[in-house]
mmCIF entry with sequence, helices, sheets and N, C-alpha, C, O atoms, coordinates in Angstrom:
data_MODEL
# 
_entry.id   MODEL 
# 
_entity.id                         1 
_entity.type                       polymer 
_entity.pdbx_number_of_molecules   1 
# 
_entity_poly.entity_id                      1 
_entity_poly.type                           'polypeptide(L)' 
_entity_poly.nstd_linkage                   no 
_entity_poly.nstd_monomer                   no 
_entity_poly.pdbx_seq_one_letter_code       MIDAIACKYRTGTPWMELPEHFGSWKGAHNQLWKWAANGTREKLVHSCG 
_entity_poly.pdbx_seq_one_letter_code_can   MIDAIACKYRTGTPWMELPEHFGSWKGAHNQLWKWAANGTREKLVHSCG 
_entity_poly.pdbx_strand_id                 A 
# 
loop_
_entity_poly_seq.entity_id 
_entity_poly_seq.num 
_entity_poly_seq.mon_id 
_entity_poly_seq.hetero 
1 1  MET n 
1 2  ILE n 
1 3  ASP n 
1 4  ALA n 
1 5  ILE n 
1 6  ALA n 
1 7  CYS n 
1 8  LYS n 
1 9  TYR n 
1 10 ARG n 
1 11 THR n 
1 12 GLY n 
1 13 THR n 
1 14 PRO n 
1 15 TRP n 
1 16 MET n 
1 17 GLU n 
1 18 LEU n 
1 19 PRO n 
1 20 GLU n 
1 21 HIS n 
1 22 PHE n 
1 23 GLY n 
1 24 SER n 
1 25 TRP n 
1 26 LYS n 
1 27 GLY n 
1 28 ALA n 
1 29 HIS n 
1 30 ASN n 
1 31 GLN n 
1 32 LEU n 
1 33 TRP n 
1 34 LYS n 
1 35 TRP n 
1 36 ALA n 
1 37 ALA n 
1 38 ASN n 
1 39 GLY n 
1 40 THR n 
1 41 ARG n 
1 42 GLU n 
1 43 LYS n 
1 44 LEU n 
1 45 VAL n 
1 46 HIS n 
1 47 SER n 
1 48 CYS n 
1 49 GLY n 
# 
_struct_asym.id          A 
_struct_asym.entity_id   1 
# 
loop_
_struct_conf.conf_type_id 
_struct_conf.id 
_struct_conf.pdbx_PDB_helix_id 
_struct_conf.beg_label_comp_id 
_struct_conf.beg_label_asym_id 
_struct_conf.beg_label_seq_id 
_struct_conf.pdbx_beg_PDB_ins_code 
_struct_conf.end_label_comp_id 
_struct_conf.end_label_asym_id 
_struct_conf.end_label_seq_id 
_struct_conf.pdbx_end_PDB_ins_code 
_struct_conf.beg_auth_comp_id 
_struct_conf.beg_auth_asym_id 
_struct_conf.beg_auth_seq_id 
_struct_conf.end_auth_comp_id 
_struct_conf.end_auth_asym_id 
_struct_conf.end_auth_seq_id 
_struct_conf.pdbx_PDB_helix_class 
_struct_conf.details 
_struct_conf.pdbx_PDB_helix_length 
HELX_P HELX_P1 AA1 ILE A 2  ? THR A 11 ? ILE A 2  THR A 11 1 ? 10 
HELX_P HELX_P2 AA2 TRP A 15 ? GLU A 17 ? TRP A 15 GLU A 17 5 ? 3  
HELX_P HELX_P3 AA3 GLU A 20 ? PHE A 22 ? GLU A 20 PHE A 22 5 ? 3  
HELX_P HELX_P4 AA4 TRP A 25 ? ASN A 38 ? TRP A 25 ASN A 38 1 ? 14 
HELX_P HELX_P5 AA5 THR A 40 ? SER A 47 ? THR A 40 SER A 47 1 ? 8  
# 
_struct_conf_type.id          HELX_P 
_struct_conf_type.criteria    ? 
_struct_conf_type.reference   ? 
# 
loop_
_atom_site.group_PDB 
_atom_site.id 
_atom_site.type_symbol 
_atom_site.label_atom_id 
_atom_site.label_alt_id 
_atom_site.label_comp_id 
_atom_site.label_asym_id 
_atom_site.label_entity_id 
_atom_site.label_seq_id 
_atom_site.pdbx_PDB_ins_code 
_atom_site.Cartn_x 
_atom_site.Cartn_y 
_atom_site.Cartn_z 
_atom_site.occupancy 
_atom_site.B_iso_or_equiv 
_atom_site.pdbx_formal_charge 
_atom_site.auth_seq_id 
_atom_site.auth_comp_id 
_atom_site.auth_asym_id 
_atom_site.auth_atom_id 
_atom_site.pdbx_PDB_model_num 
ATOM 1   N N  . MET A 1 1  ? -11.563 16.683 3.688  1.00 0.00 ? 1  MET A N  1 
ATOM 2   C CA . MET A 1 1  ? -10.500 17.524 4.152  1.00 0.00 ? 1  MET A CA 1 
ATOM 3   C C  . MET A 1 1  ? -9.149  16.924 3.767  1.00 0.00 ? 1  MET A C  1 
ATOM 4   O O  . MET A 1 1  ? -8.281  17.620 3.240  1.00 0.00 ? 1  MET A O  1 
ATOM 5   N N  . ILE A 1 2  ? -8.982  15.656 4.030  1.00 0.00 ? 2  ILE A N  1 
ATOM 6   C CA . ILE A 1 2  ? -7.710  15.013 3.721  1.00 0.00 ? 2  ILE A CA 1 
ATOM 7   C C  . ILE A 1 2  ? -7.462  15.007 2.227  1.00 0.00 ? 2  ILE A C  1 
ATOM 8   O O  . ILE A 1 2  ? -6.333  15.216 1.783  1.00 0.00 ? 2  ILE A O  1 
ATOM 9   N N  . ASP A 1 3  ? -8.516  14.768 1.438  1.00 0.00 ? 3  ASP A N  1 
ATOM 10  C CA . ASP A 1 3  ? -8.374  14.777 -0.027 1.00 0.00 ? 3  ASP A CA 1 
ATOM 11  C C  . ASP A 1 3  ? -7.954  16.152 -0.537 1.00 0.00 ? 3  ASP A C  1 
ATOM 12  O O  . ASP A 1 3  ? -7.145  16.252 -1.459 1.00 0.00 ? 3  ASP A O  1 
ATOM 13  N N  . ALA A 1 4  ? -8.499  17.211 0.060  1.00 0.00 ? 4  ALA A N  1 
ATOM 14  C CA . ALA A 1 4  ? -8.137  18.564 -0.366 1.00 0.00 ? 4  ALA A CA 1 
ATOM 15  C C  . ALA A 1 4  ? -6.662  18.837 -0.066 1.00 0.00 ? 4  ALA A C  1 
ATOM 16  O O  . ALA A 1 4  ? -5.946  19.390 -0.900 1.00 0.00 ? 4  ALA A O  1 
ATOM 17  N N  . ILE A 1 5  ? -6.221  18.451 1.111  1.00 0.00 ? 5  ILE A N  1 
ATOM 18  C CA . ILE A 1 5  ? -4.823  18.663 1.501  1.00 0.00 ? 5  ILE A CA 1 
ATOM 19  C C  . ILE A 1 5  ? -3.880  17.835 0.605  1.00 0.00 ? 5  ILE A C  1 
ATOM 20  O O  . ILE A 1 5  ? -2.837  18.317 0.162  1.00 0.00 ? 5  ILE A O  1 
ATOM 21  N N  . ALA A 1 6  ? -4.276  16.578 0.352  1.00 0.00 ? 6  ALA A N  1 
ATOM 22  C CA . ALA A 1 6  ? -3.476  15.716 -0.507 1.00 0.00 ? 6  ALA A CA 1 
ATOM 23  C C  . ALA A 1 6  ? -3.386  16.289 -1.921 1.00 0.00 ? 6  ALA A C  1 
ATOM 24  O O  . ALA A 1 6  ? -2.321  16.269 -2.539 1.00 0.00 ? 6  ALA A O  1 
ATOM 25  N N  . CYS A 1 7  ? -4.489  16.789 -2.418 1.00 0.00 ? 7  CYS A N  1 
ATOM 26  C CA . CYS A 1 7  ? -4.507  17.381 -3.776 1.00 0.00 ? 7  CYS A CA 1 
ATOM 27  C C  . CYS A 1 7  ? -3.584  18.576 -3.840 1.00 0.00 ? 7  CYS A C  1 
ATOM 28  O O  . CYS A 1 7  ? -2.851  18.741 -4.815 1.00 0.00 ? 7  CYS A O  1 
ATOM 29  N N  . LYS A 1 8  ? -3.607  19.413 -2.816 1.00 0.00 ? 8  LYS A N  1 
ATOM 30  C CA . LYS A 1 8  ? -2.775  20.603 -2.792 1.00 0.00 ? 8  LYS A CA 1 
ATOM 31  C C  . LYS A 1 8  ? -1.297  20.240 -2.881 1.00 0.00 ? 8  LYS A C  1 
ATOM 32  O O  . LYS A 1 8  ? -0.546  20.850 -3.642 1.00 0.00 ? 8  LYS A O  1 
ATOM 33  N N  . TYR A 1 9  ? -0.886  19.251 -2.104 1.00 0.00 ? 9  TYR A N  1 
ATOM 34  C CA . TYR A 1 9  ? 0.523   18.860 -2.108 1.00 0.00 ? 9  TYR A CA 1 
ATOM 35  C C  . TYR A 1 9  ? 0.913   18.030 -3.315 1.00 0.00 ? 9  TYR A C  1 
ATOM 36  O O  . TYR A 1 9  ? 2.045   18.121 -3.791 1.00 0.00 ? 9  TYR A O  1 
ATOM 37  N N  . ARG A 1 10 ? -0.009  17.223 -3.817 1.00 0.00 ? 10 ARG A N  1 
ATOM 38  C CA . ARG A 1 10 ? 0.266   16.381 -4.995 1.00 0.00 ? 10 ARG A CA 1 
ATOM 39  C C  . ARG A 1 10 ? 0.453   17.242 -6.254 1.00 0.00 ? 10 ARG A C  1 
ATOM 40  O O  . ARG A 1 10 ? 1.322   16.970 -7.082 1.00 0.00 ? 10 ARG A O  1 
ATOM 41  N N  . THR A 1 11 ? -0.378  18.284 -6.380 1.00 0.00 ? 11 THR A N  1 
ATOM 42  C CA . THR A 1 11 ? -0.371  19.088 -7.609 1.00 0.00 ? 11 THR A CA 1 
ATOM 43  C C  . THR A 1 11 ? 0.387   20.395 -7.480 1.00 0.00 ? 11 THR A C  1 
ATOM 44  O O  . THR A 1 11 ? 0.761   20.996 -8.487 1.00 0.00 ? 11 THR A O  1 
ATOM 45  N N  . GLY A 1 12 ? 0.619   20.845 -6.249 1.00 0.00 ? 12 GLY A N  1 
ATOM 46  C CA . GLY A 1 12 ? 1.268   22.146 -6.063 1.00 0.00 ? 12 GLY A CA 1 
ATOM 47  C C  . GLY A 1 12 ? 0.322   23.324 -6.271 1.00 0.00 ? 12 GLY A C  1 
ATOM 48  O O  . GLY A 1 12 ? 0.750   24.474 -6.369 1.00 0.00 ? 12 GLY A O  1 
ATOM 49  N N  . THR A 1 13 ? -0.961  23.018 -6.334 1.00 0.00 ? 13 THR A N  1 
ATOM 50  C CA . THR A 1 13 ? -1.966  24.073 -6.529 1.00 0.00 ? 13 THR A CA 1 
ATOM 51  C C  . THR A 1 13 ? -2.001  25.022 -5.352 1.00 0.00 ? 13 THR A C  1 
ATOM 52  O O  . THR A 1 13 ? -1.945  24.576 -4.205 1.00 0.00 ? 13 THR A O  1 
ATOM 53  N N  . PRO A 1 14 ? -2.091  26.322 -5.601 1.00 0.00 ? 14 PRO A N  1 
ATOM 54  C CA . PRO A 1 14 ? -2.278  27.256 -4.487 1.00 0.00 ? 14 PRO A CA 1 
ATOM 55  C C  . PRO A 1 14 ? -3.606  26.947 -3.777 1.00 0.00 ? 14 PRO A C  1 
ATOM 56  O O  . PRO A 1 14 ? -4.563  26.486 -4.399 1.00 0.00 ? 14 PRO A O  1 
ATOM 57  N N  . TRP A 1 15 ? -3.643  27.209 -2.477 1.00 0.00 ? 15 TRP A N  1 
ATOM 58  C CA . TRP A 1 15 ? -4.820  26.917 -1.683 1.00 0.00 ? 15 TRP A CA 1 
ATOM 59  C C  . TRP A 1 15 ? -6.092  27.483 -2.322 1.00 0.00 ? 15 TRP A C  1 
ATOM 60  O O  . TRP A 1 15 ? -7.108  26.793 -2.401 1.00 0.00 ? 15 TRP A O  1 
ATOM 61  N N  . MET A 1 16 ? -6.034  28.718 -2.770 1.00 0.00 ? 16 MET A N  1 
ATOM 62  C CA . MET A 1 16 ? -7.228  29.370 -3.305 1.00 0.00 ? 16 MET A CA 1 
ATOM 63  C C  . MET A 1 16 ? -7.709  28.806 -4.613 1.00 0.00 ? 16 MET A C  1 
ATOM 64  O O  . MET A 1 16 ? -8.810  29.131 -5.058 1.00 0.00 ? 16 MET A O  1 
ATOM 65  N N  . GLU A 1 17 ? -6.896  27.954 -5.251 1.00 0.00 ? 17 GLU A N  1 
ATOM 66  C CA . GLU A 1 17 ? -7.290  27.361 -6.546 1.00 0.00 ? 17 GLU A CA 1 
ATOM 67  C C  . GLU A 1 17 ? -7.671  25.908 -6.450 1.00 0.00 ? 17 GLU A C  1 
ATOM 68  O O  . GLU A 1 17 ? -7.788  25.241 -7.478 1.00 0.00 ? 17 GLU A O  1 
ATOM 69  N N  . LEU A 1 18 ? -7.871  25.387 -5.245 1.00 0.00 ? 18 LEU A N  1 
ATOM 70  C CA . LEU A 1 18 ? -8.341  24.016 -5.098 1.00 0.00 ? 18 LEU A CA 1 
ATOM 71  C C  . LEU A 1 18 ? -9.722  23.863 -5.744 1.00 0.00 ? 18 LEU A C  1 
ATOM 72  O O  . LEU A 1 18 ? -10.545 24.774 -5.643 1.00 0.00 ? 18 LEU A O  1 
ATOM 73  N N  . PRO A 1 19 ? -9.989  22.752 -6.391 1.00 0.00 ? 19 PRO A N  1 
ATOM 74  C CA . PRO A 1 19 ? -11.304 22.546 -7.007 1.00 0.00 ? 19 PRO A CA 1 
ATOM 75  C C  . PRO A 1 19 ? -12.425 22.680 -5.966 1.00 0.00 ? 19 PRO A C  1 
ATOM 76  O O  . PRO A 1 19 ? -12.256 22.303 -4.806 1.00 0.00 ? 19 PRO A O  1 
ATOM 77  N N  . GLU A 1 20 ? -13.562 23.217 -6.395 1.00 0.00 ? 20 GLU A N  1 
ATOM 78  C CA . GLU A 1 20 ? -14.676 23.496 -5.503 1.00 0.00 ? 20 GLU A CA 1 
ATOM 79  C C  . GLU A 1 20 ? -15.229 22.234 -4.835 1.00 0.00 ? 20 GLU A C  1 
ATOM 80  O O  . GLU A 1 20 ? -15.765 22.303 -3.729 1.00 0.00 ? 20 GLU A O  1 
ATOM 81  N N  . HIS A 1 21 ? -15.100 21.079 -5.505 1.00 0.00 ? 21 HIS A N  1 
ATOM 82  C CA . HIS A 1 21 ? -15.706 19.877 -4.939 1.00 0.00 ? 21 HIS A CA 1 
ATOM 83  C C  . HIS A 1 21 ? -15.015 19.442 -3.631 1.00 0.00 ? 21 HIS A C  1 
ATOM 84  O O  . HIS A 1 21 ? -15.508 18.546 -2.946 1.00 0.00 ? 21 HIS A O  1 
ATOM 85  N N  . PHE A 1 22 ? -13.893 20.062 -3.286 1.00 0.00 ? 22 PHE A N  1 
ATOM 86  C CA . PHE A 1 22 ? -13.252 19.807 -1.998 1.00 0.00 ? 22 PHE A CA 1 
ATOM 87  C C  . PHE A 1 22 ? -13.825 20.660 -0.866 1.00 0.00 ? 22 PHE A C  1 
ATOM 88  O O  . PHE A 1 22 ? -13.495 20.461 0.303  1.00 0.00 ? 22 PHE A O  1 
ATOM 89  N N  . GLY A 1 23 ? -14.677 21.601 -1.224 1.00 0.00 ? 23 GLY A N  1 
ATOM 90  C CA . GLY A 1 23 ? -15.243 22.501 -0.218 1.00 0.00 ? 23 GLY A CA 1 
ATOM 91  C C  . GLY A 1 23 ? -14.348 23.723 -0.057 1.00 0.00 ? 23 GLY A C  1 
ATOM 92  O O  . GLY A 1 23 ? -13.585 24.090 -0.950 1.00 0.00 ? 23 GLY A O  1 
ATOM 93  N N  . SER A 1 24 ? -14.468 24.330 1.101  1.00 0.00 ? 24 SER A N  1 
ATOM 94  C CA . SER A 1 24 ? -13.761 25.575 1.363  1.00 0.00 ? 24 SER A CA 1 
ATOM 95  C C  . SER A 1 24 ? -12.248 25.359 1.464  1.00 0.00 ? 24 SER A C  1 
ATOM 96  O O  . SER A 1 24 ? -11.783 24.533 2.250  1.00 0.00 ? 24 SER A O  1 
ATOM 97  N N  . TRP A 1 25 ? -11.496 26.099 0.672  1.00 0.00 ? 25 TRP A N  1 
ATOM 98  C CA . TRP A 1 25 ? -10.044 26.007 0.752  1.00 0.00 ? 25 TRP A CA 1 
ATOM 99  C C  . TRP A 1 25 ? -9.573  26.491 2.116  1.00 0.00 ? 25 TRP A C  1 
ATOM 100 O O  . TRP A 1 25 ? -8.588  25.988 2.656  1.00 0.00 ? 25 TRP A O  1 
ATOM 101 N N  . LYS A 1 26 ? -10.286 27.473 2.671  1.00 0.00 ? 26 LYS A N  1 
ATOM 102 C CA . LYS A 1 26 ? -9.919  28.005 3.984  1.00 0.00 ? 26 LYS A CA 1 
ATOM 103 C C  . LYS A 1 26 ? -10.055 26.932 5.073  1.00 0.00 ? 26 LYS A C  1 
ATOM 104 O O  . LYS A 1 26 ? -9.244  26.842 5.995  1.00 0.00 ? 26 LYS A O  1 
ATOM 105 N N  . GLY A 1 27 ? -11.097 26.135 4.932  1.00 0.00 ? 27 GLY A N  1 
ATOM 106 C CA . GLY A 1 27 ? -11.301 25.063 5.908  1.00 0.00 ? 27 GLY A CA 1 
ATOM 107 C C  . GLY A 1 27 ? -10.170 24.040 5.871  1.00 0.00 ? 27 GLY A C  1 
ATOM 108 O O  . GLY A 1 27 ? -9.686  23.606 6.916  1.00 0.00 ? 27 GLY A O  1 
ATOM 109 N N  . ALA A 1 28 ? -9.755  23.661 4.678  1.00 0.00 ? 28 ALA A N  1 
ATOM 110 C CA . ALA A 1 28 ? -8.646  22.704 4.539  1.00 0.00 ? 28 ALA A CA 1 
ATOM 111 C C  . ALA A 1 28 ? -7.342  23.309 5.052  1.00 0.00 ? 28 ALA A C  1 
ATOM 112 O O  . ALA A 1 28 ? -6.571  22.643 5.743  1.00 0.00 ? 28 ALA A O  1 
ATOM 113 N N  . HIS A 1 29 ? -7.104  24.549 4.719  1.00 0.00 ? 29 HIS A N  1 
ATOM 114 C CA . HIS A 1 29 ? -5.884  25.230 5.142  1.00 0.00 ? 29 HIS A CA 1 
ATOM 115 C C  . HIS A 1 29 ? -5.825  25.342 6.666  1.00 0.00 ? 29 HIS A C  1 
ATOM 116 O O  . HIS A 1 29 ? -4.799  25.056 7.284  1.00 0.00 ? 29 HIS A O  1 
ATOM 117 N N  . ASN A 1 30 ? -6.943  25.763 7.259  1.00 0.00 ? 30 ASN A N  1 
ATOM 118 C CA . ASN A 1 30 ? -6.995  25.912 8.716  1.00 0.00 ? 30 ASN A CA 1 
ATOM 119 C C  . ASN A 1 30 ? -6.841  24.573 9.414  1.00 0.00 ? 30 ASN A C  1 
ATOM 120 O O  . ASN A 1 30 ? -6.191  24.489 10.455 1.00 0.00 ? 30 ASN A O  1 
ATOM 121 N N  . GLN A 1 31 ? -7.431  23.521 8.853  1.00 0.00 ? 31 GLN A N  1 
ATOM 122 C CA . GLN A 1 31 ? -7.302  22.192 9.456  1.00 0.00 ? 31 GLN A CA 1 
ATOM 123 C C  . GLN A 1 31 ? -5.849  21.717 9.423  1.00 0.00 ? 31 GLN A C  1 
ATOM 124 O O  . GLN A 1 31 ? -5.363  21.142 10.396 1.00 0.00 ? 31 GLN A O  1 
ATOM 125 N N  . LEU A 1 32 ? -5.158  21.954 8.314  1.00 0.00 ? 32 LEU A N  1 
ATOM 126 C CA . LEU A 1 32 ? -3.758  21.589 8.222  1.00 0.00 ? 32 LEU A CA 1 
ATOM 127 C C  . LEU A 1 32 ? -2.944  22.298 9.295  1.00 0.00 ? 32 LEU A C  1 
ATOM 128 O O  . LEU A 1 32 ? -2.084  21.680 9.923  1.00 0.00 ? 32 LEU A O  1 
ATOM 129 N N  . TRP A 1 33 ? -3.201  23.586 9.517  1.00 0.00 ? 33 TRP A N  1 
ATOM 130 C CA . TRP A 1 33 ? -2.484  24.340 10.548 1.00 0.00 ? 33 TRP A CA 1 
ATOM 131 C C  . TRP A 1 33 ? -2.774  23.780 11.923 1.00 0.00 ? 33 TRP A C  1 
ATOM 132 O O  . TRP A 1 33 ? -1.869  23.689 12.752 1.00 0.00 ? 33 TRP A O  1 
ATOM 133 N N  . LYS A 1 34 ? -4.032  23.398 12.191 1.00 0.00 ? 34 LYS A N  1 
ATOM 134 C CA . LYS A 1 34 ? -4.357  22.806 13.493 1.00 0.00 ? 34 LYS A CA 1 
ATOM 135 C C  . LYS A 1 34 ? -3.623  21.505 13.680 1.00 0.00 ? 34 LYS A C  1 
ATOM 136 O O  . LYS A 1 34 ? -3.073  21.240 14.749 1.00 0.00 ? 34 LYS A O  1 
ATOM 137 N N  . TRP A 1 35 ? -3.612  20.685 12.637 1.00 0.00 ? 35 TRP A N  1 
ATOM 138 C CA . TRP A 1 35 ? -2.891  19.400 12.718 1.00 0.00 ? 35 TRP A CA 1 
ATOM 139 C C  . TRP A 1 35 ? -1.413  19.605 12.898 1.00 0.00 ? 35 TRP A C  1 
ATOM 140 O O  . TRP A 1 35 ? -0.774  18.832 13.612 1.00 0.00 ? 35 TRP A O  1 
ATOM 141 N N  . ALA A 1 36 ? -0.843  20.619 12.279 1.00 0.00 ? 36 ALA A N  1 
ATOM 142 C CA . ALA A 1 36 ? 0.582   20.904 12.452 1.00 0.00 ? 36 ALA A CA 1 
ATOM 143 C C  . ALA A 1 36 ? 0.866   21.327 13.900 1.00 0.00 ? 36 ALA A C  1 
ATOM 144 O O  . ALA A 1 36 ? 1.881   20.940 14.479 1.00 0.00 ? 36 ALA A O  1 
ATOM 145 N N  . ALA A 1 37 ? -0.025  22.111 14.464 1.00 0.00 ? 37 ALA A N  1 
ATOM 146 C CA . ALA A 1 37 ? 0.173   22.626 15.821 1.00 0.00 ? 37 ALA A CA 1 
ATOM 147 C C  . ALA A 1 37 ? 0.053   21.535 16.889 1.00 0.00 ? 37 ALA A C  1 
ATOM 148 O O  . ALA A 1 37 ? 0.760   21.576 17.896 1.00 0.00 ? 37 ALA A O  1 
ATOM 149 N N  . ASN A 1 38 ? -0.834  20.565 16.675 1.00 0.00 ? 38 ASN A N  1 
ATOM 150 C CA . ASN A 1 38 ? -1.032  19.557 17.706 1.00 0.00 ? 38 ASN A CA 1 
ATOM 151 C C  . ASN A 1 38 ? -0.312  18.227 17.443 1.00 0.00 ? 38 ASN A C  1 
ATOM 152 O O  . ASN A 1 38 ? -0.477  17.271 18.200 1.00 0.00 ? 38 ASN A O  1 
ATOM 153 N N  . GLY A 1 39 ? 0.487   18.171 16.368 1.00 0.00 ? 39 GLY A N  1 
ATOM 154 C CA . GLY A 1 39 ? 1.317   16.996 16.111 1.00 0.00 ? 39 GLY A CA 1 
ATOM 155 C C  . GLY A 1 39 ? 0.658   15.940 15.230 1.00 0.00 ? 39 GLY A C  1 
ATOM 156 O O  . GLY A 1 39 ? 1.301   14.948 14.888 1.00 0.00 ? 39 GLY A O  1 
ATOM 157 N N  . THR A 1 40 ? -0.587  16.123 14.860 1.00 0.00 ? 40 THR A N  1 
ATOM 158 C CA . THR A 1 40 ? -1.281  15.143 14.031 1.00 0.00 ? 40 THR A CA 1 
ATOM 159 C C  . THR A 1 40 ? -0.641  15.030 12.653 1.00 0.00 ? 40 THR A C  1 
ATOM 160 O O  . THR A 1 40 ? -0.503  13.928 12.123 1.00 0.00 ? 40 THR A O  1 
ATOM 161 N N  . ARG A 1 41 ? -0.246  16.169 12.063 1.00 0.00 ? 41 ARG A N  1 
ATOM 162 C CA . ARG A 1 41 ? 0.351   16.160 10.739 1.00 0.00 ? 41 ARG A CA 1 
ATOM 163 C C  . ARG A 1 41 ? 1.592   15.266 10.711 1.00 0.00 ? 41 ARG A C  1 
ATOM 164 O O  . ARG A 1 41 ? 1.765   14.478 9.782  1.00 0.00 ? 41 ARG A O  1 
ATOM 165 N N  . GLU A 1 42 ? 2.438   15.381 11.701 1.00 0.00 ? 42 GLU A N  1 
ATOM 166 C CA . GLU A 1 42 ? 3.663   14.571 11.751 1.00 0.00 ? 42 GLU A CA 1 
ATOM 167 C C  . GLU A 1 42 ? 3.313   13.068 11.836 1.00 0.00 ? 42 GLU A C  1 
ATOM 168 O O  . GLU A 1 42 ? 3.952   12.235 11.194 1.00 0.00 ? 42 GLU A O  1 
ATOM 169 N N  . LYS A 1 43 ? 2.309   12.752 12.624 1.00 0.00 ? 43 LYS A N  1 
ATOM 170 C CA . LYS A 1 43 ? 1.890   11.349 12.742 1.00 0.00 ? 43 LYS A CA 1 
ATOM 171 C C  . LYS A 1 43 ? 1.422   10.812 11.403 1.00 0.00 ? 43 LYS A C  1 
ATOM 172 O O  . LYS A 1 43 ? 1.752   9.686  11.032 1.00 0.00 ? 43 LYS A O  1 
ATOM 173 N N  . LEU A 1 44 ? 0.646   11.621 10.669 1.00 0.00 ? 44 LEU A N  1 
ATOM 174 C CA . LEU A 1 44 ? 0.162   11.206 9.359  1.00 0.00 ? 44 LEU A CA 1 
ATOM 175 C C  . LEU A 1 44 ? 1.316   11.019 8.389  1.00 0.00 ? 44 LEU A C  1 
ATOM 176 O O  . LEU A 1 44 ? 1.359   10.026 7.662  1.00 0.00 ? 44 LEU A O  1 
ATOM 177 N N  . VAL A 1 45 ? 2.236   11.943 8.368  1.00 0.00 ? 45 VAL A N  1 
ATOM 178 C CA . VAL A 1 45 ? 3.389   11.857 7.457  1.00 0.00 ? 45 VAL A CA 1 
ATOM 179 C C  . VAL A 1 45 ? 4.197   10.594 7.723  1.00 0.00 ? 45 VAL A C  1 
ATOM 180 O O  . VAL A 1 45 ? 4.586   9.889  6.792  1.00 0.00 ? 45 VAL A O  1 
ATOM 181 N N  . HIS A 1 46 ? 4.446   10.315 8.991  1.00 0.00 ? 46 HIS A N  1 
ATOM 182 C CA . HIS A 1 46 ? 5.284   9.159  9.334  1.00 0.00 ? 46 HIS A CA 1 
ATOM 183 C C  . HIS A 1 46 ? 4.570   7.830  9.146  1.00 0.00 ? 46 HIS A C  1 
ATOM 184 O O  . HIS A 1 46 ? 5.210   6.808  8.898  1.00 0.00 ? 46 HIS A O  1 
ATOM 185 N N  . SER A 1 47 ? 3.234   7.837  9.265  1.00 0.00 ? 47 SER A N  1 
ATOM 186 C CA . SER A 1 47 ? 2.477   6.595  9.067  1.00 0.00 ? 47 SER A CA 1 
ATOM 187 C C  . SER A 1 47 ? 2.295   6.242  7.613  1.00 0.00 ? 47 SER A C  1 
ATOM 188 O O  . SER A 1 47 ? 2.014   5.090  7.283  1.00 0.00 ? 47 SER A O  1 
ATOM 189 N N  . CYS A 1 48 ? 2.453   7.234  6.723  1.00 0.00 ? 48 CYS A N  1 
ATOM 190 C CA . CYS A 1 48 ? 2.246   7.015  5.286  1.00 0.00 ? 48 CYS A CA 1 
ATOM 191 C C  . CYS A 1 48 ? 3.525   6.724  4.508  1.00 0.00 ? 48 CYS A C  1 
ATOM 192 O O  . CYS A 1 48 ? 3.493   6.482  3.301  1.00 0.00 ? 48 CYS A O  1 
ATOM 193 N N  . GLY A 1 49 ? 4.607   6.749  5.190  1.00 0.00 ? 49 GLY A N  1 
ATOM 194 C CA . GLY A 1 49 ? 5.713   6.506  4.333  1.00 0.00 ? 49 GLY A CA 1 
ATOM 195 C C  . GLY A 1 49 ? 7.041   6.519  4.875  1.00 0.00 ? 49 GLY A C  1 
ATOM 196 O O  . GLY A 1 49 ? 8.009   6.310  4.143  1.00 0.00 ? 49 GLY A O  1 
# 
């Protein structure tokens, strides 16, 4: 999941065009929204840089 999200932001690829080896693009997209809603995304962003 994290690799799919990182790939999306690193490359600018639209969600629907993520490589299949990352699994469902919908799953990665939904997980990112959940993390944004509960504050996890902010914690990850601040811990990485």
